[in-house]
N, C-alpha and C positions, 0 to 999 in steps of 0.2 A: 670863891674865886681860887682857880688852880694857879700855882706858880708856875712860870716858864723860865727855862734856863738854856742859853745858848752855850754848847759845850763844843769848843774847837781846840782843846788841848787836853792832854792827860792830867794836867794841873787843875783844870776846871773840873773834870770829872771827879777827882778826888776831893775837891772841896764841896761838891754837891751830894755825894754818897754819904748815907749814914746806915745805922743798923735798921732803921724802919723802912726805908726806900729802896735798899739794896736789890732786892727781888724784882721790884717792878722796873727799876732803872736798868738792870742787867737784860731783862727781857726786850725792852724797848730799844736799847742800845743794839742788841744783837739783830732785831729786825732792821734798824737803819742800817747796819753794816752790811747785811744781805743786799739791800737795795744799792747802796754804794758800790759794792762789788760788781753786781749785775750791770750797773750803768757803766763802770769803768770797762768791763768786758765787751759791752755792747760798742762803746767808742773804739776800743782796740779793734774788734772785728770790722768796723766801718772804715777806720783810717789806719791800717796797718803799717803804712810807711811813716806816718807822722808820729805814731806811738812807740815804734820800735825802740827798744832799751830804755823806755821811760819809766819811771816810778809812777805809781797810782797817783800821787799828789801832784805830780807834774802834768798829770792828764786832767784830774779834776780834784780841786781843794774840797775839802769835807767839813761841815760843821752840823752838829746835832742839835736840834732844838728839842728839848724834852719837857713835856707839860706833866707835872706831878699831879694827875687827876685820878690815880688809883686804877686807871685803865691800861690794858697792854694793846695799844693800837697805833698805826702809822698814819697821821693824820693828812701829810702831804710832803712835798719836796719843794725845794727852791734851788734853782740852777741860775748860776750868774756867769755871763760870758765875760771872762777876764779882759778881753781885748776891747770890748765896747762898754761894758758895765750894764748891759742889757739883763734885767731879771725876769725869769720865767717862774711861775708858781703853779704847782700842780696840787690842787686841793682835793684829797681823796675822799673827804666827807661830802663834797658836793656830787661826786660820782655815785656814792652810796645812796644819796637821797633821791638822785635821778632814776636809780634802778628801781626803787620802791613803788 
């Protein structure tokens, strides 16, 4: 069974990394950061007046759930509406299964 880690701070990232997993972790983190950056950019484009002069984390908080399974893939994302607490999960593995 693969271990999972929720990384929402640099401290947690430093506590998870070791010589054996650094390459896998770095690739997965880079993939997640691209999704996060694209999401924030999309929100900025959709709501320019609401997002003007705001930092990325003021627009969307981020947490990276890393699965130490030896694979480099993005399994999905979870978006939480801070105002309502509503959680939306997007499972990329289901999309891949449906396409097959």
